[in-house]
C-alpha positions in Angstrom: -31.5 9.6 -2.1 -27.2 10.0 -1.7 -25.1 7.8 -3.2 -21.2 7.0 -1.8 -17.9 6.8 -3.6 -16.8 3.4 -4.0 -13.1 3.0 -2.4 -10.2 3.9 -4.4 -6.6 2.4 -4.5 -4.3 5.8 -5.2 -0.8 4.6 -6.0 2.0 6.1 -4.1 4.5 5.9 -7.2 2.5 7.0 -10.2 -0.5 8.9 -8.3 -3.1 7.0 -10.4 -6.3 6.7 -8.7 -8.7 3.5 -9.5 -11.6 2.1 -8.2 -10.5 -0.9 -5.9 -12.3 -3.1 -7.4 -10.3 -2.6 -10.5 -7.2 -3.2 -9.1 -4.9 -6.4 -9.3 -3.7 -8.4 -6.2 -0.9 -10.4 -6.0 -0.6 -13.8 -5.1 0.0 -13.1 -1.5 -3.1 -10.7 -1.5 -1.1 -7.1 -1.5 -2.1 -4.8 -3.8 -0.7 -4.0 -7.5 -1.1 -0.8 -8.9 -2.7 -1.3 -12.8 -0.5 1.6 -14.7 3.3 1.1 -13.0 3.3 -2.2 -11.4 3.9 -0.7 -7.9 2.8 -3.6 -5.2 2.0 -2.6 -1.9 4.2 -5.0 0.2 5.3 -4.3 4.2 9.2 -2.9 4.2 11.0 -6.0 5.4 14.3 -4.4 5.0 12.9 -1.4 7.7 15.6 -0.5 10.3 15.0 0.8 13.9 15.4 4.6 14.5 19.2 5.4 15.3 20.2 4.7 18.7 17.8 2.7 19.7 17.9 -1.7 20.0 15.0 -3.4 18.5 14.2 -4.5 22.2 14.2 -1.0 23.9 10.9 -0.5 25.6 10.0 2.9 27.1 
């Protein structure tokens, strides 16, 4: 009989690992680190690569 490891959350800020079932989520559904409070949200202020316009296609 084999056992499978449960999914874990690995915080990029404080390097804590916790079972995903014990990690809270904010009101928008993004994960929040239970130790440091890091919220995994998309980078809204991310800029396109230098020298390329956002509408440029290859």
